[in-house]
C-alpha positions as a printed Julia matrix, in Angstrom:
67×3 Matrix{Float64}:
 -177.83  -112.68  115.28
 -179.62  -115.92  114.14
 -181.59  -114.32  111.68
 -178.4   -112.61  110.22
 -176.46  -115.55  109.3
 -180.42  -117.5   108.02
 -180.22  -115.06  105.84
 -176.6   -115.08  104.68
 -176.84  -118.68  104.46
 -180.11  -119.06  102.64
 -178.13  -116.51   99.75
 -175.04  -118.57   99.32
 -177.32  -121.54   98.65
 -179.43  -120.06   96.49
 -176.26  -118.46   95.0
 -174.76  -121.77   95.07
 -177.47  -124.0    92.97
 -177.99  -121.13   90.49
 -176.39  -123.11   87.93
 -178.5   -126.13   88.03
 -181.55  -124.16   88.18
 -179.91  -121.9    84.81
 -181.0   -124.73   82.14
 -179.03  -126.04   79.98
 -175.89  -124.78   78.13
 -177.62  -124.88   74.46
 -173.85  -124.4    73.23
 -172.22  -127.45   74.4
 -175.32  -129.04   73.39
 -174.66  -128.07   69.64
 -171.51  -128.55   69.77
 -171.71  -132.31   70.33
 -174.23  -132.93   67.89
 -172.11  -131.04   65.05
 -169.56  -133.27   66.1
 -171.76  -136.3    65.92
 -173.16  -135.23   62.61
 -168.87  -134.46   61.58
 -168.46  -138.06   63.12
 -170.84  -139.65   61.09
 -170.26  -137.87   57.76
 -167.02  -139.53   58.36
 -167.71  -143.01   59.26
 -170.26  -142.62   55.68
 -166.77  -141.34   53.85
 -164.55  -144.18   55.51
 -166.94  -146.92   54.72
 -166.76  -145.81   50.64
 -170.19  -144.95   50.38
 -171.38  -142.34   48.17
 -172.56  -138.75   48.64
 -176.09  -139.76   47.53
 -176.29  -142.92   50.09
 -175.04  -141.13   52.92
 -176.93  -138.07   52.81
 -179.91  -140.14   54.04
 -178.05  -141.64   56.6
 -176.66  -138.28   58.25
 -180.25  -137.12   58.48
 -181.51  -140.28   59.87
 -178.32  -140.12   62.54
 -179.46  -136.41   63.04
 -183.39  -137.1    63.87
 -182.49  -139.74   66.25
 -179.77  -137.27   68.09
 -182.79  -134.72   68.02
 -185.22  -137.03   69.62
């Protein structure tokens, strides 16, 4: 009986911790990156920067987000 209870507890523990071991949620990460790019573009547009000067700034911010 103890063995059955131990196996059941082990199975429940493994199932409960699966999401922690599954790895990062790439869909959420990509959504956050897209929102950050959109925010950076809006900030550049709101400050009156031209599109030629906004492009290097946006690329720089993208590089910072990746690291």
